[in-house]
C-alpha positions, 0 to 999 in steps of 0.5 A: 735912432730909428722910432719904435713906431716903425716897427712890427711884431707879427705872429703867424702859426703854423703846424709843425716845425719843418713849415715854420723853418721854411717860413722863416728862411722865406721871410729872412731871404725876402729882407721882409724879417730881421729875426723870426723866433720859433717857438715849438708846441704850443697848444691852440684851442679855436672855433673853425668852420663851427667846430671846435678844434685843437692842435699842437703848432709852431709860433713864429715871432716875425720881427719886420717894419710897418713898411714891409708889413703888406709883402710879408703878409703877401708872402706868407699866405703864399707860402702857408699850408692853411687856408686862412693862416695867422697873421697879426701885426703888433705896434712896437712901443719902444725898444734899445735904440742899438737893437732897432738899428740893426732891425732896421738895417736888416729890413730895408 
């Protein structure tokens, strides 16, 4: 079994489902993600250019490896329509052994 600490869950927001699907497909085709979950219709509230803003967005939950984080960030940044896309990586503390082995095999 692979150590869970070698894996990361990345959160990225996108303006709409079309963009989220495009980003997910690009990450999967580049073998930078094992799986991308899309959570539509989240409501985001944030400060941007010194103003309070809000928007409906899609949250991408990207399953990757610590080894591939930098490449995934470059891909998301290059293909994302936002000037400053969200890219937050969280370490995985534990997981089902069979699932982690599958995850590892998907993201070399």
